[in-house]
C-alpha positions as CSV (number, residue, x, y, z in Angstrom):
1,M,5.3,48.4,-12.0
2,K,5.0,44.5,-12.5
3,Y,7.0,42.1,-10.6
4,T,7.9,38.9,-11.2
5,N,6.8,35.9,-9.5
6,E,10.4,35.3,-8.2
7,E,10.7,39.0,-7.2
8,L,7.0,38.9,-5.5
9,A,7.5,35.6,-3.7
10,V,11.0,37.1,-1.9
11,M,8.9,40.1,-0.9
12,A,5.9,38.3,0.5
13,K,8.4,36.3,3.2
14,T,8.2,39.8,4.9
15,D,4.9,41.5,3.6
16,K,1.5,39.2,3.0
17,I,0.4,42.5,0.3
18,Y,2.8,40.7,-2.0
19,A,2.1,37.3,-0.9
20,D,-2.1,38.1,-2.2
21,I,-0.6,39.8,-5.3
22,L,1.1,36.9,-6.1
23,I,-1.7,34.4,-5.3
24,R,-3.9,35.9,-7.5
25,Q,-1.4,36.8,-10.4
26,N,-1.2,32.6,-10.1
27,M,-4.4,32.0,-9.7
28,K,-4.8,30.4,-13.0
29,L,-2.1,27.8,-12.1
30,V,-4.0,26.5,-9.4
31,Y,-7.2,26.0,-11.4
32,T,-4.9,24.0,-14.0
33,I,-3.8,21.3,-11.1
34,A,-7.1,21.5,-9.5
35,H,-8.8,20.1,-12.7
36,Q,-5.9,17.6,-13.1
37,Y,-6.9,16.0,-10.2
38,K,-10.9,14.6,-9.9
39,L,-10.4,13.2,-6.7
40,P,-13.3,11.0,-5.5
41,G,-15.4,13.0,-2.9
42,V,-13.7,16.3,-3.6
43,E,-15.3,19.3,-5.4
44,L,-13.3,21.4,-7.6
45,E,-14.1,24.8,-5.5
46,D,-12.3,22.6,-2.5
47,R,-9.3,21.1,-4.4
48,I,-8.7,24.9,-5.4
49,Q,-8.7,26.2,-1.6
50,D,-6.6,23.8,-1.2
51,G,-4.2,24.2,-3.9
52,L,-4.5,28.0,-2.9
53,M,-3.4,26.7,0.6
54,G,-0.5,25.0,-0.9
55,M,0.7,28.0,-3.1
56,Y,0.7,30.2,0.3
57,E,3.0,27.3,2.0
58,S,5.6,27.0,-0.8
59,I,6.1,31.2,-0.1
60,K,7.6,30.3,3.0
61,S,10.3,27.9,1.6
62,Y,10.9,29.6,-2.0
63,D,14.4,30.3,-2.8
64,P,15.1,31.5,-6.0
65,A,18.6,30.5,-6.4
66,K,16.7,26.8,-7.3
67,G,14.9,27.7,-10.1
68,M,11.4,29.4,-11.0
69,F,9.0,29.8,-8.5
70,S,6.0,28.0,-10.6
71,T,8.1,25.1,-10.5
72,H,8.5,25.1,-6.7
73,T,4.6,26.4,-6.1
74,S,3.1,23.5,-8.4
75,N,4.8,20.4,-6.4
76,W,3.2,22.1,-3.1
77,I,0.0,22.9,-4.6
78,R,-0.1,19.1,-6.2
79,A,0.9,17.9,-2.6
80,Y,-2.3,19.8,-0.7
81,I,-4.7,18.8,-3.2
82,I,-3.7,15.0,-3.3
83,R,-3.4,15.0,1.1
84,A,-6.9,16.8,0.6
85,G,-8.4,14.0,-1.4
86,N,-6.3,11.2,0.9
87,D,-8.4,12.8,4.1
88,Q,-11.3,12.6,2.1
89,A,-10.8,9.1,1.4
90,N,-10.9,8.1,4.5
91,R,-14.3,9.7,5.8
92,I,-17.2,7.7,5.6
93,R,-20.7,8.6,7.3
94,L,-23.2,6.9,9.7
95,P,-26.7,6.8,9.2
96,T,-28.3,9.2,11.7
97,H,-29.8,6.8,14.0
98,M,-25.9,5.1,14.4
99,V,-24.6,9.1,15.4
100,E,-27.2,9.0,18.0
101,L,-26.5,5.9,19.0
102,R,-22.6,7.3,19.2
103,V,-23.4,9.8,21.1
104,R,-25.6,7.8,23.9
105,L,-23.0,5.4,24.6
106,L,-20.4,8.1,25.0
107,N,-22.5,10.0,27.2
108,I,-23.6,6.2,28.9
109,A,-19.8,5.6,29.0
110,T,-18.8,9.2,30.9
111,R,-21.7,8.7,33.2
112,I,-20.0,5.1,34.5
113,A,-16.6,6.3,34.3
114,K,-17.2,9.1,36.3
115,T,-19.4,7.7,38.8
116,E,-18.4,4.1,39.6
117,G,-15.0,4.5,38.0
118,V,-15.2,1.2,36.8
119,M,-15.0,0.2,32.4
120,A,-18.7,-0.6,30.7
121,T,-18.9,-3.2,29.2
122,V,-20.2,-4.0,26.1
123,E,-23.2,-6.0,27.4
124,R,-23.6,-3.1,30.3
125,L,-23.8,-0.5,27.7
126,H,-25.9,-2.6,25.2
127,K,-28.5,-2.7,28.3
128,E,-28.5,0.8,29.4
129,V,-28.8,2.3,26.2
130,N,-31.7,0.5,25.2
131,A,-33.2,1.3,28.6
132,T,-32.7,5.1,28.1
133,G,-34.5,5.5,24.9
134,A,-37.4,4.7,22.9
135,R,-35.1,3.3,20.0
136,Q,-33.7,-0.5,20.4
137,Y,-30.6,-1.6,19.1
138,S,-29.0,-4.7,18.5
139,L,-25.5,-6.2,20.4
140,E,-24.2,-6.0,17.2
141,D,-24.9,-2.3,16.9
142,V,-23.5,-1.4,19.7
143,K,-20.2,-3.3,19.0
144,H,-19.9,-2.0,15.6
145,I,-19.8,1.5,16.9
146,L,-17.6,0.5,19.5
147,A,-15.4,-1.0,17.0
148,I,-14.6,1.8,15.0
149,N,-11.5,3.8,15.5
150,E,-8.6,6.1,14.1
151,S,-10.2,9.3,15.9
152,T,-10.4,11.3,18.2
153,I,-13.2,11.6,20.8
154,P,-14.3,15.1,21.9
155,S,-12.2,16.7,25.0
156,S,-14.8,16.9,27.0
157,L,-14.9,13.4,27.5
158,D,-11.5,13.3,29.1
159,T,-13.3,12.5,32.4
160,S,-10.5,10.7,35.0
161,A,-11.7,7.5,36.7
162,T,-9.7,4.5,38.3
163,N,-9.4,1.3,35.9
164,S,-9.7,-2.3,38.0
165,D,-6.2,-1.6,38.7
166,G,-6.7,1.2,40.5
167,D,-5.1,3.3,38.0
168,E,-6.2,6.5,36.7
169,V,-7.6,6.4,33.2
170,N,-10.0,8.9,31.2
171,A,-13.4,7.9,28.8
172,H,-10.9,7.3,25.6
173,E,-9.1,4.1,27.7
174,L,-11.7,3.1,29.8
175,L,-13.4,2.2,26.2
176,G,-10.7,0.6,25.5
177,G,-8.6,3.1,23.4
178,R,-11.2,2.9,21.0
179,T,-12.8,5.9,19.4
180,L,-16.5,6.7,18.2
181,E,-15.9,9.3,15.5
182,A,-16.6,7.7,12.2
183,D,-15.8,10.0,10.0
184,L,-12.3,8.5,10.1
185,I,-12.4,5.3,9.3
186,R,-10.2,3.7,6.7
187,D,-12.7,2.2,4.2
188,E,-11.8,-0.3,1.5
189,R,-10.9,2.1,-1.1
190,M,-7.8,3.3,0.7
191,I,-6.8,-0.3,1.5
192,K,-6.9,-0.8,-2.8
193,L,-5.2,2.0,-3.2
194,T,-2.4,1.0,-1.0
195,E,-2.9,-2.1,-2.4
196,A,-2.3,-0.8,-5.7
197,V,1.0,0.9,-5.1
198,N,2.7,-1.7,-3.5
199,H,2.5,-3.6,-6.6
200,L,4.3,-0.7,-8.9
201,D,8.1,-1.5,-9.1
202,P,9.9,0.2,-6.4
203,T,10.7,3.1,-7.7
204,S,7.5,3.9,-8.5
205,R,6.4,3.0,-5.4
206,Y,8.6,4.8,-3.2
207,I,7.7,7.8,-5.1
208,A,4.0,7.3,-5.1
209,S,4.0,6.7,-1.2
210,K,5.8,9.8,-0.7
211,V,3.8,12.1,-2.8
212,I,0.1,10.7,-1.9
213,G,1.1,9.9,2.0
214,L,0.8,6.3,2.0
215,N,2.4,3.1,3.8
216,G,3.5,5.4,6.9
217,Y,4.9,8.1,5.0
218,T,3.2,11.9,5.2
219,P,2.8,13.6,1.5
220,T,6.1,15.0,0.8
221,A,6.4,18.0,-2.2
222,Y,8.8,16.9,-5.4
223,R,11.6,19.3,-4.4
224,S,12.6,17.8,-1.0
225,M,13.3,14.5,-2.6
226,D,15.6,16.2,-5.3
227,H,18.4,13.2,-6.2
228,K,17.0,11.5,-3.3
229,I,15.5,9.0,-5.1
230,F,16.7,5.8,-7.2
231,D,15.5,4.7,-10.4
232,T,15.4,0.9,-11.6
233,N,18.5,1.4,-12.5
234,G,20.3,2.1,-9.0
235,N,21.0,5.9,-10.3
236,T,19.2,8.7,-8.5
237,I,16.8,11.0,-10.0
238,P,15.8,14.8,-10.1
239,F,12.5,16.2,-8.5
240,T,11.5,16.9,-11.9
241,T,11.5,13.3,-13.0
242,A,10.0,11.6,-10.2
243,N,7.5,14.8,-10.9
244,V,6.6,13.5,-14.5
245,M,6.8,9.5,-13.2
246,F,4.2,10.5,-10.7
247,G,2.0,11.6,-13.1
248,N,2.2,8.6,-15.3
249,I,1.9,6.5,-11.9
250,Q,-1.4,8.9,-11.4
251,D,-2.8,7.4,-14.3
252,Y,-2.3,3.9,-13.8
253,L,-3.7,4.2,-9.9
254,T,-7.1,5.9,-11.2
255,E,-7.4,3.0,-13.9
256,V,-6.5,0.7,-11.1
257,M,-9.3,2.3,-8.2
258,A,-12.0,2.7,-11.4
259,G,-12.0,-0.9,-11.6
260,N,-10.5,-0.9,-15.3
261,I,-7.2,-2.5,-14.4
262,Q,-7.5,-5.7,-12.3
263,L,-4.2,-6.4,-10.1
264,R,-2.3,-9.5,-10.6
265,K,-0.7,-11.6,-7.5
266,K,2.9,-10.8,-7.1
267,R,5.1,-13.9,-7.2
268,R,8.5,-14.8,-6.3
269,V,10.9,-14.8,-8.9
270,S,13.1,-17.0,-7.0
271,D,13.2,-19.3,-4.1
272,L,16.6,-18.1,-3.1
273,R,17.0,-14.9,-0.3
274,D,19.6,-12.3,-1.3
275,V,21.7,-11.1,1.2
276,V,23.0,-8.0,1.1
277,V,25.5,-5.7,2.2
278,V,25.6,-1.8,2.3
279,M,29.0,0.0,3.1
280,S,29.0,3.7,3.8
281,T,31.8,5.7,4.4
282,V,29.7,8.7,5.3
283,T,27.6,7.6,7.9
284,K,30.5,4.6,8.9
285,K,27.5,1.8,8.9
286,V,27.9,-1.1,7.6
287,F,24.0,-2.5,7.1
288,V,23.1,-6.4,6.2
289,T,19.6,-7.2,5.4
290,A,17.6,-10.2,3.4
291,N,14.5,-8.3,3.1
292,I,11.7,-10.2,1.3
293,E,11.4,-7.3,-1.0
294,L,15.3,-8.1,-2.4
295,T,13.7,-11.4,-3.4
296,M,10.8,-9.7,-4.6
297,N,12.0,-7.1,-6.9
298,N,15.7,-8.8,-7.5
299,Q,15.0,-7.8,-11.5
300,Y,15.7,-4.4,-10.5
301,N,18.7,-2.4,-8.6
302,Y,19.4,-3.0,-5.1
303,K,19.4,0.3,-4.4
304,A,15.9,0.9,-5.9
305,T,14.7,-1.7,-3.4
306,L,16.0,-0.6,-0.5
307,Q,15.2,2.9,-0.4
308,L,11.5,1.2,0.5
309,L,13.3,0.3,4.0
310,P,13.5,2.7,6.2
311,E,16.7,2.5,8.1
312,V,18.6,1.6,5.3
313,G,16.8,4.0,3.2
314,D,18.0,6.6,5.0
315,I,21.7,5.9,4.8
316,L,21.6,5.5,0.8
317,R,20.0,9.1,0.9
318,Q,22.5,10.0,2.8
319,D,25.1,8.5,1.1
320,P,23.8,7.8,-2.5
321,S,27.6,6.8,-3.7
322,C,27.6,4.0,-0.8
323,T,28.4,0.3,-2.3
324,V,25.9,-2.3,-2.3
325,V,26.5,-6.0,-2.8
326,C,25.0,-9.2,-2.8
327,F,26.6,-11.4,-0.1
328,K,25.2,-14.5,-1.1
329,K,22.1,-16.0,-2.1
330,V,20.5,-18.8,-0.1
331,S,17.5,-21.1,0.9
332,E,15.4,-20.2,3.6
333,A,17.1,-22.7,5.3
334,D,20.3,-21.7,5.4
335,L,19.4,-18.3,5.9
336,L,20.4,-17.4,9.3
337,G,23.8,-18.8,9.1
338,A,24.2,-16.2,5.8
339,L,22.9,-13.8,7.7
340,E,25.6,-14.9,10.8
341,M,28.4,-14.9,8.4
342,A,28.0,-11.7,6.6
343,V,27.7,-10.1,9.8
344,E,30.9,-11.1,10.7
345,Q,32.6,-10.4,7.7
346,A,30.2,-6.6,7.8
347,A,32.2,-6.4,11.5
348,D,35.6,-6.6,10.0
349,I,34.7,-3.4,7.5
350,A,33.3,-1.4,9.8
351,D,36.4,-1.6,12.2
352,S,38.7,-0.2,9.6
353,M,36.2,3.0,9.2
354,D,35.5,3.2,12.9
355,G,32.1,2.4,12.3
356,E,29.0,0.0,12.8
357,V,27.3,-3.2,11.8
358,L,23.6,-3.1,11.3
359,C,21.1,-6.1,10.8
360,P,17.9,-5.8,12.5
361,E,17.1,-9.5,10.7
362,Y,20.1,-11.4,12.5
363,M,19.3,-9.6,16.0
364,S,15.7,-10.5,15.8
365,A,16.5,-14.2,14.7
366,L,18.7,-14.6,17.9
367,E,16.3,-13.2,20.2
368,A,13.6,-16.0,18.7
369,A,16.5,-18.5,19.5
């Protein structure tokens, strides 16, 4: 008896045998998506493997009441392949002699921390590494290795010692919080990709950031964003539309990364700042903001841009029908006064719904003053 994908997905939640059958039955789908995403530095076999992991994970969250399994799992397959490509984009390799230098510096720093309880200076590390080996390294070589960060030092270096203040610290901290693994450093390609995404319209920028995992987001499946994305007209869109949009976004980003499209500097449309008020009866919050993004993107509906801002974006996603109005357009010189007026009026609205007023920019300005 041949089961449908949907039947297998349900049975696979309790019996791994059906999961294996389901995955074998849908290998062609994984191959197809893996071929579509030709990511730099990631071989086809690796993309297929990541896609299979995505399919396996998709089984756990599949709900037959919400649609076909193939649609659901495609989002997971795509997200896992893109995430793996994103991770690969962040890796560079050091020459062999620099890897040797990294290991020796770690050993020296650990020894000094353990025996003397102090943090070794760059100059001392440079002197000791040249005293204990045949190869001589420049001070710049040592500084380069010490400047590499964003990864983890092996747990064997979690050696406790005491710093100059008498506080117990480990080798990570004795190296100034910096780490010496080179394979996770962010390279120029990642910076370029982020810059390209940030040049998109607010809706496309939000979708790309969520799917790829940029601008502080972790890679997210489309279904979880269903009707939680606002288009440039301020209307929510289903995840299927977001899926199609990302296909076009990916084509554009590919051209940018290949150097076929040059990014133009973003210019402010107006010299005036938009002071915007968001009123939600669902969350009982009134949010006041004059974020510069609103001015940079004022040709689009405010909700499209506001979804990019974490705190107010959460309000919009909880209450898509909330009211968003422009309180006033003002010059930079009059901005603080306009925010104060907006907050005062927002307080009356918040009181009427037994809610609260939020305006981080105004509070920051007051603290600075």
